[in-house]
N, C-alpha and C positions, 0 to 999 in steps of 0.2 A: 463627313465633307462633300465629299465628290458626287455624294450620291442625291444631296440637298444641292447640291448646284445644277445638275444635270436636271433635276427634278422641276428647279426652278426656271431653267430655260425652257424648258418642255411645255411646262403653263405657260410663259409670254410667248410662245410661238402659237398655242393657240388659240391665245386671247388674242392673237394679231391677224388671225388668219380666219378666224372663224367670224367676224364681220365680215372679211373679204370677199366670203364665200358667199353670203347673204347679200350682197350688191350685184352681183351677179344672178341670182336667182329671182324667175320670172314670177309675179303676181299668180296668183291661182286662182281661174274667174271661171270655176268650175261652179253651177251651184244654179239658184232659182233668184234672178234680181227682179223687180218691182222700179219702175220709174212711170215720170208723166213728163206729158206735153200737150203744150195745144196745138191743134190742127188749124186750116182754113175751113174744115169742115165745120164746126163747132165752137160757140163760147167758152165751154163747162173744159176741165182737159182731160184728156186722155190718158186712162191709168193701162199701160204696157206691162206687160211681162214675157222674160225673156230666158231663157232655160239652155244651159249651155254645159254642153259635155262634150270629154275629149276621150275619143276610140284612139286606134290602131294607127285609121288616118289622118288623125288630127280634128278641129273641134266641130260641133253641131251647135247649128242653135235653132231652135225654136222659139214663135214669136204668136202673141197672141194679146190682145186690147177688149178693151172695157166696152168700145163704140161698135164691136162686131166687126169692124174692117181688116180684122187680122185672126183668123181660124186657124191656131196650131199652122202657122204658114214658115216653114224649111227657108232659112239664110243661104246664099250662096255666096262665091269666092269669099270663104271669111279669111280674115290673116291678122291673126295678133304677132306682135312682137315688139320688143322693147315698150312695153307699157301700153302698148297700141292697138286699139280691137278695130278694124272696120270689116263691113259686110253690106251685102245688096239682100233687099227681098222685096214681095210684089206685096202692094194693100189693095185691095177690093175697093172700087170707088164708083159703088153703082153699077154701072154697067160698062165698068172697062175696069183692067187690071193699072195700077199705077207701080215705074219701078222709084224705087226709094235707096239712096245710100244712107250707112249709119256709120258715121267713126265716134270711139269714144277713147277714152283715155284714161288711165287710173288713176285715180284722185284718194289720196289717203286709205280710206276703204270703200271707196264708190268708183262707178263708171259714168265719166261724164262727159256729155261731149254734144255733136248733133246730126240732124239726118236730112236730108237735102232731095226732094225728086227731081225726075228728070225735067220736068215743068218750070223749075224753078224755086219751088215752096222750100222753105226751110224752118227748124226750128230746134229749140235745145233742149238739153233732156239728161236725166240724172240718174243713174239706177241706183239703188242699192240693194244687200245682198238681202235676201228673205232669213 
């Protein structure tokens, strides 16, 4: 009878601890993500591909787009904590490069947020994992 009681106690502890451990776990953002946004340069949506990898020194992000303004551009200043991802990157705007900041939040199984240029242009974007 004691073994059954002890087994039940351990099982109940497991049921309580397991969900608590998952709550503290960070969403895995590593992978290839596809998103769409509108830019002032075009009335058509721009399709973005974002590849996120994690190494010993943290995250790395490579961006490309359907308009050809991003050709495997590496992101900088990457921060990911508490379901929030932010980073900077440069966009080729014909004759010059323009700095862009993107801030994304984990929403269900997507990365949703906004980008903003230093000139003040903004847009919303949602990425889904490919």
